[in-house]
C-alpha positions in Angstrom: 0.0 0.0 0.0 1.5 3.3 -1.1 0.6 6.7 0.1 1.1 9.7 -2.1 2.2 13.1 -0.9 -1.3 14.6 -1.0 -2.7 11.9 1.4 0.2 12.5 3.8 -0.3 16.3 3.7 -4.0 16.0 4.3 -3.4 13.6 7.2 -0.9 16.1 8.8 -3.3 19.0 8.3 -6.2 17.1 9.9 -4.0 16.0 12.8 -2.9 19.6 13.3 -6.5 20.8 13.4 -7.3 18.4 16.1 -4.2 18.9 18.2 -3.9 22.7 17.9 -6.7 23.6 20.4 -5.1 21.4 23.1 -1.7 23.0 22.5 -3.1 26.5 22.6 -5.1 25.7 25.8 -2.0 24.2 27.5 0.1 27.3 26.6 -2.6 29.7 27.8 -2.9 27.9 31.2 0.9 27.8 31.6 1.2 31.6 30.8 -1.6 32.4 33.3 0.1 30.3 36.0 3.5 32.0 35.4 1.8 35.4 35.6 0.1 34.4 38.8 3.4 33.4 40.3 5.0 36.6 39.2 2.2 38.6 40.9 2.6 36.5 44.1 6.4 37.2 44.1 5.7 40.9 43.5 3.4 41.0 46.6 6.1 39.3 48.6 8.7 41.8 47.4 6.4 44.7 48.6 6.8 43.2 52.1 10.6 42.7 51.8 10.1 39.0 51.5 10.9 36.3 48.9 8.7 33.4 48.0 10.9 30.3 48.2 8.1 27.7 48.3 4.8 28.0 46.4 1.8 26.1 45.0 -0.7 27.1 42.3 -4.1 25.6 42.6 -7.0 26.6 40.4 -7.2 30.4 40.5 -5.4 30.6 43.9 -1.7 30.7 44.7 0.1 30.2 48.1 3.7 31.2 48.7 5.9 30.9 51.7 9.0 32.9 52.8 10.6 30.4 55.1 13.3 32.7 56.4 10.9 35.5 57.5 8.1 33.1 58.2 5.4 34.9 56.1 2.6 33.3 54.1 1.3 34.9 50.9 -2.0 34.3 49.2 -3.3 35.3 45.9 -6.7 34.6 44.3 -7.9 35.9 40.9 -11.5 35.1 40.1 -13.5 36.9 37.4 -10.9 39.7 37.2 -11.1 40.4 40.9 -7.6 40.1 42.5 -7.5 39.2 46.2 -4.2 39.1 48.1 -3.2 38.6 51.7 -0.1 38.2 53.7 0.2 36.5 57.1 3.0 36.7 59.6 3.1 33.1 60.8 4.7 34.3 64.1 1.2 35.5 65.0 -0.5 32.2 64.2 -1.0 29.3 66.6 -2.6 26.7 64.2 -3.7 26.1 60.7 -6.7 24.0 59.6 -7.9 22.8 56.2 -11.6 23.5 56.0 -13.6 21.4 53.6 -17.3 22.2 53.4 -19.5 19.8 51.5 -22.9 20.0 49.9 -25.4 17.2 49.3 -25.2 15.6 45.9 -28.3 14.6 43.9 -29.3 11.0 44.1 -29.7 8.5 46.9 -26.3 6.9 46.7 -24.2 10.0 45.6 -21.5 11.1 48.0 -21.3 14.8 49.1 -19.6 17.2 46.8 -17.0 19.8 47.8 -18.5 23.2 48.2 -15.6 25.2 49.7 -12.0 24.5 50.5 -10.1 27.0 52.6 -7.1 27.3 54.9 -8.0 28.7 58.3 -5.2 30.4 60.2 -6.0 30.7 63.9 -4.2 33.7 65.6 -2.4 33.4 68.9 -4.2 36.6 70.1 -7.8 35.5 71.0 -9.0 39.0 70.3 -8.2 38.7 66.6 -10.3 36.8 64.1 -9.1 33.9 62.1 -7.8 34.4 58.6 -9.4 32.3 55.8 -7.8 31.7 52.5 -10.2 30.4 49.9 -8.8 27.8 47.5 -12.0 26.5 45.9 -15.6 27.5 45.8 -18.2 25.5 43.8 -20.3 28.6 43.0 -17.6 29.7 40.6 -18.4 26.7 38.4 -14.9 25.1 38.4 -14.2 21.4 39.1 -12.2 20.4 42.2 -8.7 19.9 40.9 -6.4 19.0 43.8 -7.4 21.8 46.1 -8.4 19.4 48.9 -5.0 17.7 48.8 -3.2 21.1 48.6 -5.2 22.4 51.6 -4.3 19.3 53.7 -0.6 19.5 52.6 -0.2 23.2 53.3 -2.0 23.0 56.6 0.5 20.3 57.6 3.4 22.3 56.3 2.3 25.4 58.2 1.6 23.5 61.4 5.0 21.9 61.2 6.6 25.3 60.9 4.5 26.6 63.8 5.5 23.6 66.0 9.3 24.2 65.2 9.2 27.9 66.2 
């Protein structure tokens, strides 16, 4: 069976048409992630800190300056930028909060509604700080935010225990 040049060219063009949207989507997501990390690092620089450990999850980003013991948070949803910084010297504990909502159907397991990190202050007069990692009302699917919340709560609590 022999293929002529036209058949090969048509095959390559058809393959490119199917692959190109995936490549463009991948590049777009990587570019947005890099931009979010640059923004997080810029927020840290405003506080004379440097992000040496970070994670990007969904539209949120967490960064840690382990030398100065500061946590940085960035969330950009629907063109609204939210950022916070927390001095971990003023925090006594961190919890991963995972609220669930009922799923439709008798045998369906509950679905995640919100995933947050809750930072509890040492000073009882101050309120807790909540960092939103996922909220179902924004229409996105859960994509590792639960594991990231658990991982970072453990990381922060380990830092708090060592200080």
